[in-house]
Every structure is written in C-alpha cells, then in structure tokens.
C-alpha positions as CSV (number, residue, x, y, z in Angstrom):
1,X,10.9,-4.8,11.5
2,X,13.9,-3.1,13.1
3,X,17.2,-4.7,12.1
4,X,15.8,-6.5,9.0
5,X,16.1,-5.4,5.4
6,X,12.8,-3.7,4.5
7,X,11.2,-3.2,1.1
8,X,8.7,-0.7,-0.1
9,X,6.0,-3.2,0.4
10,X,7.2,-3.9,4.0
11,X,6.9,-0.2,4.8
12,X,3.5,0.2,3.2
13,X,2.2,-2.8,5.2
14,X,3.6,-1.3,8.4
15,X,2.1,2.1,7.6
16,X,-1.3,0.5,7.1
17,X,-1.1,-1.2,10.5
18,X,0.1,1.9,12.4
19,X,-2.0,3.4,15.1
20,X,-2.0,7.2,14.8
21,X,-1.5,9.3,18.0
22,X,-4.1,12.0,17.8
23,X,-4.5,13.5,21.3
24,X,-2.6,16.0,23.4
25,X,-0.5,15.1,26.4
26,X,-1.3,17.4,29.4
27,X,-0.5,16.8,33.0
28,X,0.4,13.1,32.6
29,X,-2.7,12.2,30.6
30,X,-3.4,11.7,26.9
31,X,-6.5,13.9,26.4
32,X,-8.6,15.6,23.7
33,X,-8.9,19.4,23.4
34,X,-11.5,20.9,25.6
35,X,-13.3,22.2,22.6
36,X,-13.7,18.8,21.1
37,X,-12.4,20.1,17.7
38,X,-10.3,18.0,15.5
39,X,-8.4,18.7,12.3
40,X,-7.9,16.2,9.4
41,X,-4.2,15.5,8.7
42,X,-3.4,14.5,5.1
43,X,-0.5,12.5,3.8
44,X,1.4,14.9,1.6
45,X,2.6,12.1,-0.7
46,X,-0.9,10.7,-1.4
47,X,-3.4,13.3,-0.4
48,X,-5.3,10.7,1.7
49,X,-6.4,11.1,5.3
50,X,-3.9,10.1,7.9
51,X,-5.6,11.1,11.2
52,X,-8.0,13.4,12.9
53,X,-5.8,15.3,15.4
54,X,-7.2,17.2,18.4
55,X,-7.1,20.9,17.9
56,X,-5.9,22.6,21.0
57,X,-6.8,26.2,22.0
58,X,-6.1,28.8,24.7
59,X,-8.0,26.8,27.3
60,X,-5.7,23.8,26.7
61,X,-2.6,26.0,26.8
62,X,-3.8,27.3,30.2
63,X,-4.1,23.7,31.4
64,X,-0.7,22.8,30.2
65,X,0.9,25.9,31.7
66,X,-0.7,25.2,35.0
67,X,0.5,21.6,35.0
68,X,4.0,22.6,34.0
69,X,4.1,25.3,36.7
70,X,2.8,22.9,39.3
71,X,5.3,20.2,38.5
72,X,8.2,22.8,38.4
73,X,7.3,24.4,41.8
74,X,6.8,21.0,43.4
75,X,10.4,20.1,42.7
76,X,9.5,16.6,41.5
77,X,11.8,17.2,38.5
78,X,13.4,20.6,39.0
79,X,15.0,19.6,42.4
80,X,15.4,15.9,42.0
81,X,18.9,14.4,42.0
82,X,20.8,14.7,38.8
83,X,21.2,11.0,38.7
84,X,17.5,10.6,38.7
85,X,16.9,12.9,35.8
86,X,19.7,11.2,33.9
87,X,18.1,7.8,34.4
88,X,14.7,9.0,33.1
89,X,16.1,10.7,30.0
90,X,18.3,7.6,29.3
91,X,15.2,5.5,29.5
92,X,13.5,7.9,27.1
93,X,16.4,7.6,24.6
94,X,16.0,3.8,24.9
95,X,12.3,4.0,24.2
96,X,12.9,6.1,21.1
97,X,15.3,3.4,19.9
98,X,12.8,0.7,20.7
99,X,10.0,2.5,18.8
100,X,12.3,3.6,15.9
101,X,10.2,2.2,13.1
102,X,7.0,3.6,14.5
103,X,8.5,7.1,14.9
104,X,10.2,7.0,11.5
105,X,6.9,6.0,9.9
106,X,5.0,8.8,11.6
107,X,7.4,11.5,10.3
108,X,7.5,9.9,6.8
109,X,3.7,9.8,6.6
110,X,3.1,13.1,8.2
111,X,5.8,15.3,6.6
112,X,6.7,13.3,3.4
113,X,10.3,12.7,4.5
114,X,12.0,9.7,2.9
115,X,11.9,6.6,5.1
116,X,15.6,6.2,4.3
117,X,16.2,9.5,6.1
118,X,13.9,9.1,9.1
119,X,15.3,5.6,9.9
120,X,18.9,6.5,9.6
121,X,19.1,10.2,10.5
122,X,16.1,11.6,12.3
123,X,15.1,8.9,14.8
124,X,18.6,7.6,15.7
125,X,19.8,11.2,15.9
126,X,17.0,12.1,18.3
127,X,17.8,9.2,20.6
128,X,21.5,10.1,20.5
129,X,20.8,13.7,21.4
130,X,18.6,12.7,24.4
131,X,21.3,10.3,25.6
132,X,24.0,13.0,25.2
133,X,22.2,15.5,27.3
134,X,21.3,12.8,29.9
135,X,25.0,12.1,30.2
136,X,25.7,15.9,30.5
137,X,23.4,16.4,33.5
138,X,25.9,15.4,36.2
139,X,28.9,17.1,34.4
140,X,27.8,20.7,34.5
141,X,29.3,22.5,37.5
142,X,28.8,25.8,39.3
143,X,31.5,28.2,40.4
144,X,33.1,29.7,43.5
145,X,33.7,33.3,42.8
146,X,36.8,35.1,44.1
147,X,35.9,37.2,47.2
148,X,37.5,39.0,50.1
149,X,38.4,36.9,53.2
150,X,35.3,36.1,55.3
151,X,33.0,35.8,52.3
152,X,31.9,32.9,50.1
153,X,30.1,33.5,46.8
154,X,28.8,30.5,44.8
155,X,27.4,30.7,41.3
156,X,24.9,28.1,40.3
157,X,22.9,27.3,37.1
158,X,19.2,27.4,38.0
159,X,16.4,26.0,35.8
160,X,14.2,28.9,34.6
161,X,10.8,27.3,35.1
162,X,8.2,26.7,32.3
163,X,9.6,26.4,28.8
164,X,7.5,26.6,25.6
165,X,9.2,24.8,22.7
166,X,7.7,25.8,19.4
167,X,9.1,23.7,16.6
168,X,8.8,23.4,12.8
169,X,7.6,20.7,10.4
170,X,10.8,19.9,8.4
171,X,12.3,17.6,11.1
172,X,9.3,17.0,13.4
173,X,10.9,14.6,15.9
174,X,14.5,15.8,15.8
175,X,13.7,19.5,16.2
176,X,11.5,18.8,19.2
177,X,14.4,16.8,20.7
178,X,16.8,19.7,20.1
179,X,14.7,21.8,22.4
180,X,13.4,19.3,24.9
181,X,16.6,17.4,25.8
182,X,18.6,20.4,27.2
183,X,15.4,22.0,28.7
184,X,14.5,18.8,30.6
185,X,18.1,18.0,31.4
186,X,18.4,21.3,33.3
187,X,15.2,20.7,35.4
188,X,12.6,22.7,33.5
189,X,9.1,21.8,32.8
190,X,8.2,22.0,29.1
191,X,5.2,22.6,26.8
192,X,5.9,21.4,23.3
193,X,3.9,22.9,20.4
194,X,4.6,20.8,17.3
195,X,3.9,22.3,13.8
196,X,0.3,21.8,12.7
197,X,1.6,20.2,9.5
198,X,3.4,17.4,11.4
199,X,2.3,16.8,15.0
200,X,2.2,13.0,15.1
201,X,5.7,12.0,16.2
202,X,5.6,14.7,18.9
203,X,2.3,13.3,20.3
204,X,3.9,9.8,20.4
205,X,7.0,11.2,22.0
206,X,4.8,12.8,24.8
207,X,3.4,9.3,25.6
208,X,6.8,7.7,25.5
209,X,8.1,10.3,28.0
210,X,5.4,9.3,30.5
211,X,6.4,5.7,30.0
212,X,10.0,6.6,30.6
213,X,9.0,8.0,34.0
214,X,8.9,11.7,33.4
215,X,6.6,13.1,36.2
216,X,3.1,14.3,35.3
217,X,3.2,17.9,34.0
218,X,6.9,18.0,33.2
219,X,6.3,17.5,29.5
220,X,3.1,18.5,27.9
221,X,2.4,18.4,24.1
222,X,-0.3,20.7,22.7
223,X,-1.0,20.5,19.0
224,X,-2.8,23.3,17.2
225,X,-2.3,26.1,14.7
226,X,0.4,28.6,15.3
227,X,-1.7,31.8,15.4
228,X,-3.8,30.2,18.2
229,X,-1.6,27.9,20.3
230,X,1.8,29.5,19.5
231,X,0.4,32.9,20.2
232,X,-1.2,31.8,23.5
233,X,2.1,30.3,24.6
234,X,4.0,33.5,23.6
235,X,1.6,35.8,25.4
236,X,1.1,33.5,28.5
237,X,2.4,35.1,31.7
238,X,3.0,31.6,33.1
239,X,5.7,30.8,30.5
240,X,9.2,31.8,31.4
241,X,11.1,30.9,28.2
242,X,10.1,30.4,24.5
243,X,12.5,28.4,22.3
244,X,11.4,28.7,18.7
245,X,12.6,27.3,15.4
246,X,10.8,28.5,12.3
247,X,10.4,31.5,10.0
248,X,11.8,34.9,10.7
249,X,8.4,36.5,10.4
250,X,7.0,34.3,13.2
251,X,10.1,34.7,15.3
252,X,9.6,38.4,15.3
253,X,6.1,37.9,16.6
254,X,7.4,36.0,19.6
255,X,9.7,38.9,20.4
256,X,6.6,41.1,20.5
257,X,4.7,38.6,22.7
258,X,7.6,38.6,25.1
259,X,7.5,42.4,25.4
260,X,3.8,42.2,26.3
261,X,4.2,39.4,28.9
262,X,6.7,39.5,31.7
263,X,9.7,40.0,29.3
264,X,10.1,36.3,29.0
265,X,13.3,35.0,27.4
266,X,12.9,34.2,23.7
267,X,15.5,32.1,21.8
268,X,15.1,32.2,18.1
269,X,16.5,30.0,15.3
270,X,14.9,31.4,12.2
271,X,15.3,31.5,8.4
272,X,18.3,31.2,6.1
273,X,19.6,31.9,2.7
274,X,23.0,30.2,3.0
275,X,25.8,30.8,0.5
276,X,27.8,28.0,-1.1
277,X,31.0,29.7,-2.3
278,X,33.2,27.8,-4.8
279,X,36.6,29.0,-5.8
280,X,38.5,27.9,-9.0
281,X,41.2,26.2,-6.9
282,X,38.7,23.6,-5.7
283,X,39.9,21.0,-8.2
284,X,37.5,18.1,-7.5
285,X,34.4,19.6,-9.1
286,X,32.6,16.3,-8.9
287,X,32.9,16.4,-5.1
288,X,31.8,20.0,-5.2
289,X,28.8,19.2,-7.4
290,X,27.8,16.4,-5.0
291,X,28.0,18.8,-2.1
292,X,26.0,21.5,-3.9
293,X,23.2,19.0,-4.6
294,X,23.2,17.6,-1.1
295,X,23.1,21.2,0.3
296,X,20.0,22.3,-1.6
297,X,18.0,19.1,-2.4
298,X,18.2,17.3,0.9
299,X,14.8,17.0,2.5
300,X,13.5,18.6,-0.8
301,X,15.2,21.9,0.2
302,X,13.1,22.2,3.4
303,X,16.1,22.9,5.6
304,X,16.7,26.3,7.2
305,X,20.4,26.1,6.6
306,X,20.0,24.8,3.0
307,X,22.8,26.2,0.7
308,X,20.3,27.9,-1.6
309,X,22.7,30.4,-3.1
310,X,25.6,29.0,-5.2
311,X,28.4,31.5,-5.8
312,X,31.0,30.2,-8.3
313,X,34.2,31.7,-9.6
314,X,33.5,32.5,-13.3
315,X,36.4,30.6,-14.6
316,X,34.9,27.2,-13.5
317,X,31.3,28.2,-13.4
318,X,30.2,26.6,-16.6
319,X,31.9,23.3,-15.8
320,X,30.5,23.1,-12.3
321,X,27.0,24.1,-13.3
322,X,26.9,21.4,-16.0
323,X,27.7,18.8,-13.3
324,X,25.1,20.2,-10.9
325,X,22.4,20.2,-13.6
326,X,23.2,16.7,-14.6
327,X,22.8,15.5,-11.0
328,X,19.7,17.5,-10.5
329,X,18.1,16.1,-13.6
330,X,18.7,12.6,-12.3
331,X,17.1,13.3,-8.9
332,X,13.4,12.4,-9.0
333,X,11.1,12.9,-6.0
334,X,9.4,9.6,-5.3
335,X,7.4,7.5,-2.8
336,X,8.8,8.3,0.6
337,X,8.1,4.8,1.8
338,X,10.5,3.4,-0.9
339,X,13.9,2.9,0.7
340,X,15.5,4.0,-2.6
341,X,13.8,7.4,-2.5
342,X,16.2,10.3,-1.7
343,X,13.7,13.1,-2.3
344,X,10.1,13.1,-1.1
345,X,7.2,15.6,-1.6
346,X,7.0,19.0,0.1
347,X,5.1,19.0,3.4
348,X,1.8,20.2,2.1
349,X,-0.1,21.4,-1.0
350,X,-0.1,24.9,0.5
351,X,3.7,25.0,0.9
352,X,4.2,23.5,-2.6
353,X,2.0,26.3,-4.1
354,X,4.2,28.9,-2.4
355,X,7.4,27.3,-3.8
356,X,5.9,27.1,-7.3
357,X,5.0,30.8,-7.0
358,X,8.7,31.5,-6.4
359,X,9.6,29.4,-9.4
360,X,7.1,31.1,-11.7
361,X,8.3,34.5,-10.8
362,X,12.0,33.5,-11.2
363,X,11.3,32.2,-14.8
364,X,10.8,35.9,-15.9
365,X,13.8,37.2,-13.9
366,X,16.4,34.4,-14.3
367,X,17.5,31.6,-16.6
368,X,15.9,28.2,-15.8
369,X,18.5,25.4,-16.3
370,X,16.6,22.4,-15.0
371,X,13.4,21.4,-13.3
372,X,10.8,24.0,-12.4
373,X,7.7,21.8,-12.5
374,X,5.7,19.3,-10.6
375,X,7.0,15.8,-11.3
376,X,5.0,14.3,-14.3
377,X,2.6,11.7,-13.1
378,X,3.0,12.6,-9.4
379,X,0.1,11.6,-7.2
380,X,-0.1,15.1,-5.7
381,X,1.1,18.6,-6.6
382,X,3.6,18.4,-3.7
383,X,6.3,16.6,-5.7
384,X,8.5,19.4,-7.2
385,X,11.5,18.7,-9.4
386,X,14.9,19.8,-8.3
387,X,15.3,23.3,-9.9
388,X,18.3,25.4,-10.8
389,X,18.3,29.0,-12.0
390,X,21.2,30.9,-13.4
391,X,21.7,34.6,-14.2
392,X,19.9,35.5,-11.0
393,X,19.8,39.2,-10.2
394,X,21.3,40.0,-6.8
395,X,18.2,42.0,-5.8
396,X,15.6,39.6,-7.1
397,X,13.1,37.7,-4.9
398,X,14.9,34.4,-5.6
399,X,18.2,35.9,-4.4
400,X,17.0,37.4,-1.1
401,X,14.0,35.5,0.2
402,X,14.0,32.0,1.7
403,X,12.2,29.6,-0.7
404,X,12.4,26.5,1.6
405,X,12.2,24.2,-1.4
406,X,14.4,22.4,-3.9
407,X,15.4,25.6,-5.8
408,X,19.0,26.7,-6.3
409,X,20.0,30.3,-7.4
410,X,23.4,30.5,-9.2
411,X,25.7,33.6,-9.2
412,X,29.1,34.1,-10.7
413,X,32.1,36.1,-9.2
414,X,35.6,37.1,-10.3
415,X,37.5,37.5,-7.1
416,X,37.6,36.8,-3.4
417,X,36.5,40.2,-2.3
418,X,33.4,40.0,-4.6
419,X,32.6,36.5,-3.3
420,X,32.7,37.6,0.3
421,X,30.6,40.7,-0.4
422,X,27.9,38.7,-2.2
423,X,27.8,35.9,0.4
424,X,27.4,38.5,3.2
425,X,24.7,40.5,1.3
426,X,21.9,38.5,2.8
427,X,19.9,39.6,5.8
428,X,20.1,36.0,6.9
429,X,23.3,34.6,8.5
430,X,22.8,31.0,9.5
431,X,25.3,29.0,7.5
432,X,27.7,29.1,4.6
433,X,30.1,26.8,2.8
434,X,33.5,27.4,1.2
435,X,35.2,25.2,-1.4
436,X,38.9,25.7,-1.9
437,X,42.1,23.7,-1.9
438,X,44.0,26.5,-0.3
439,X,44.2,26.4,3.5
440,X,45.1,30.1,3.6
441,X,42.1,31.0,1.6
442,X,39.8,28.7,3.6
443,X,40.8,30.5,6.8
444,X,40.8,33.9,5.3
445,X,37.4,33.6,3.7
446,X,35.6,31.7,6.5
447,X,36.7,34.3,9.0
448,X,35.0,37.0,7.0
449,X,31.8,35.2,6.3
450,X,28.9,36.2,8.6
451,X,27.3,32.9,9.5
452,X,26.8,30.8,12.6
453,X,28.4,27.8,10.9
454,X,30.9,27.9,8.1
455,X,31.6,24.5,6.5
456,X,34.8,24.2,4.5
457,X,35.0,21.7,1.6
458,X,31.6,20.2,2.8
459,X,28.1,21.5,3.4
460,X,25.9,21.9,6.5
461,X,28.4,20.4,8.9
462,X,26.6,19.4,12.1
463,X,27.3,17.5,15.3
464,X,25.8,17.2,18.8
465,X,28.9,18.7,20.2
466,X,28.8,21.9,18.2
467,X,26.3,24.8,18.5
468,X,23.9,25.5,15.7
469,X,22.3,28.9,15.1
470,X,22.9,32.2,13.3
471,X,23.0,36.0,13.3
472,X,20.8,38.7,11.9
473,X,17.4,37.6,10.5
474,X,18.4,34.0,11.3
475,X,18.0,34.7,15.0
476,X,20.3,34.4,17.9
477,X,19.5,31.1,19.7
478,X,21.9,28.2,19.7
479,X,20.8,24.5,19.7
480,X,23.0,21.5,20.4
481,X,26.3,21.3,22.4
482,X,26.7,22.3,26.0
483,X,26.0,25.9,25.0
484,X,22.3,25.0,24.6
485,X,22.0,24.5,28.3
486,X,22.6,28.2,28.8
487,X,19.2,29.0,27.2
488,X,17.3,27.1,29.9
489,X,19.3,28.1,33.0
490,X,19.9,31.3,34.8
491,X,23.0,32.2,36.8
492,X,22.3,32.6,40.5
493,X,24.7,34.1,43.0
494,X,24.5,33.0,46.7
495,X,26.7,35.1,49.0
496,X,27.7,33.9,52.5
497,X,29.2,36.2,55.1
498,X,31.3,33.6,57.0
499,X,33.6,35.8,59.1
500,X,35.4,39.1,59.5
C-alpha cells in the first residue's frame, strides 16, 4: 500500500492480513523462550487478541548475553571496517522503509498510536536515524595528544562491548532505534528489551536486522516483563552498558543494579513534567493555543517531554485558556486505523486506570474545565478525553507527578521571576517551552530554565542533530546527535615511546 492514498478500510484489511512477529531474536535465530511461556497481547483500541508473544526469562537473557559477548569478542562487527558497518546499517534503513506499512501497523495495533503518526513520523523517522548514524560511522575521528618529543599518544573511541537497550512503549520502534543506531554504529553488540506492552515492531526489527546482514549475536531482541528481563539485564555481569528510557522509578532501579554488578555504565532518560510558559507579549494566542494542545495531547499525552504544566501570565490567562479548552473539546480520540484520527487510546487498560485515578483526585483539588472522562461510546476504557484543570495547587499530585496521559494542569503568574521559579519547581528537568515576542525575554528566561531542551515559540523541538535528555529526576543520558555516540564508546589512550 505504500505510496497510495489509504482509507480506514484499507488499513483494517491490511491489519487483518498481517502476520504478527511473536518470537525472540537470539544469536541470529528467531526462537521461542526456553520456558515455552507466552503472553497474550491485546489491541488497546478494541480489547481483542493480537498475538501470543514469547515470554523470555533469565535463561533467555543468559543466551542473549553470551551471544552478544561472543560476537563482540570475535570482532565480526566490533572490528570490521567502518565502511562495512555503514553498508549494513544503510541496508537496515532501506528495509525499514521497504516495510514501512507493516512496521507502522504493528505500532498502531500494539500501542494504539494513530496510523497517521506511525506512517509519517515514527517509521520514516526511524529509518532516517539509522541512516544518519550509518553516515556518521566514518566521520568520527580520534585524536593525537600533545606530548614531549620522542613520544606519540593517540586517543581512540573504543566500543564498550555488550549494550542492553531497555525501551518504553510510547514510541516502540523509534525509541528502540534511538538506542540501537548509535550503539551499533560504534561497534557494540546489543540486547534490546522492548516494553512488554508493545514488543511487536522490535521483534520484526530484529528479523530485519538479520536480513540486512548484521552478524549473528550482534542484535538480540528479548521480550518479557520488566521486573524479570529488565532486572536480569541490569544485574547481568556480562552487560557493559544499560541505555534506558522509561520512568524515573525504574531508572533508579537500574542504578542500583549497576552498583551490584561490575559498576556497568547506565544512561537514563526518565520522566518529565515539562512547563509551557506563556507571557502576555506573545500576541498570537491562537498559535500559542495550538502549541499548547500539541504539546500535551500528542500521542494522547504519552510523551516523556509532554508540556503538561501550562504557566500563563494572568493578564492573558482567561483568553488563552478559552482557546485551549475550545480546541481540547474538539479533539476526540478515535480509531487509530482511521487516517483522520489525531488521538488514539492509551496503551493499556492498566495505564488508562492509572490516568483516570489522577483525574479523579484532581477533581477534588482543582477546577475541571473540559474532559475528564472516558469517551462516550468508546469500545474500551482506554479512550480518555483531552482534559484540562485550572486552579491547580502547586503542591498537588497533578502539579508534581508525571501523569503520562492527556491531562493539562494550568497555573497563573504575574511576573517573569515568578514564572521562572514555578517552572523550575519540578524535580523533573527534561523540557520546557517559552512563548514571547521579546527576543531579550526569550534569551533571558530560556537561560534560567532548568531543562535539557528549551523550545522558544514552539513546543518539544526535536531533530536528529540535537541531543535529547534532561537533568535531575529526568536522568542524565542524551539520545540523538553525535553526542549519543559518547554513551557507547570509551576513550582509550595508546602511548608510544618512539625516541629520546
């Protein structure tokens, strides 16, 4: 269907004909877990069965680590010519493009993501990232250090070994690629642990990597629950690096696992409670309202950098909130296989229940302006209306905890200093936005906001060429850009005594 206009019926027919990937990829083979256990994966939009996915355990992690270690030590990938790695990863990017519809459908069916997003953002973005890092392979140089005469010291970037990539369910394919592409580009062997809520595209990616020519054991994909497979990877002495995106709570566990097992490196990209700061001199309030809604309702709010706190200067607060509420009321979660749908369901009934619990508590602490319910007539309880609360207390649960759903908390402020203090009051520090028509204010405020990315007169600005990550409870890892390569390499000095 690629390249042709597609209707809802087209996508439903394609979904019905789709073969689901259900097994792990370990040491170059598509295999079931040693235990024989399988878990039933449900479609969050319909509640119907999608697939029975193999349930890996510690024994499967041991197999994957052994395969990854063997492939790394052999040098088949870690010491092959940069041009050879580049060719394989370029081929993988081509295969992602060739299987774009299949991969998009897998993420839509598995995680409830709108097909309009998976076909235009997630899958093409994943291919582009793989291609970008493939192109970077032969453009990263070492150094010659200044030394006294008669000495030569060279500094090289060495692959670290076996990397465990543990990724979340909100962008199943793309988050996997954020970790895999730079780790593979630098010569490491990788074990990918997809989220148990959305493993399907990662399993297909593992098979495509073999087709692209990645040697056996260089990429292994082990599905399973976090407290079993994730924990086993975190504690495994054969793993050199853990790259994790997910909740702060789980990120802290990986720090503990590292302390108990060889002090492996851990790179964390965790939660967020990003502030969207709007000053009265931002005169195009319609553009601001569009940005506010995009920043919190995209992917049904299931975005770690979602602008879930709206801070508005009081003199324009009522006018802006009226526009935001009008837009939110017009946004209706719908069938993710309908190309017109811009919001789908939450990823699971369990997660939807958690978000609804946040909403129910906020009803008694704040003023509900719009939403707050499951969509009337929805096929499952995972379709939650876009929700906006005003008069939110700064110390309330809604103000300080990550909801990870389509729920916006609104606060007013009277001056620049108050806005900065409120924006920086969160323990999270992943992203922030500033809206102003004053260049001086934009520079002044953005320089004082504690966040890994500050977007001015836009929201959640992102590009392959810029690093993504945060500070504080949001973690300290950086994905994307050439800086991501630093997570997966170590600096090695080789010193030659060449004369007197």
